[in-house]
Residue, then its C-alpha position, 0 to 999 in steps of 0.5 A: m521494479d514493479n509499480s505495485l507491491q502485493d500482500t497476501s495477508t487478509w488484513t486489508c479491508e474495503g475502505d482502507s485505501g491510502s493506508p501506509l505500508v512501512h518497513e522498520l529499518r531499525a528499532l523505531e526507524f520506519y520507511l514508507v514503501g507503499i500506499l494501499h491502493g485497494s483490497r479484494a476483501v469485501h467484508c472486514t471479517l477474520t477469515t482463513t481465505k487469502s485476499s491480497g491488498l495492492f500497494d503502490n510502490l513508492e520506490n518506483k520512479d513513475n509513482q514518485e513523479f505522479i505523486h509530485q505532480c498531484i502535490k503541485m496541483g494542490 
């Protein structure tokens, strides 16, 4: 599985890093699958141009280990 997930929508903006990517398993039951790493969108204006967001894939073992190391460091 890849280390990152890519979204082809235009809803992520510069400064949104750290935002969650969730999947609704059932009604009102959500699962965190990614954290926004960045966006190519410079201005947060509605556009028809596609500008993908890049999410760290939390199902990837390497990403999970990195997060646990950061938590231990405080």
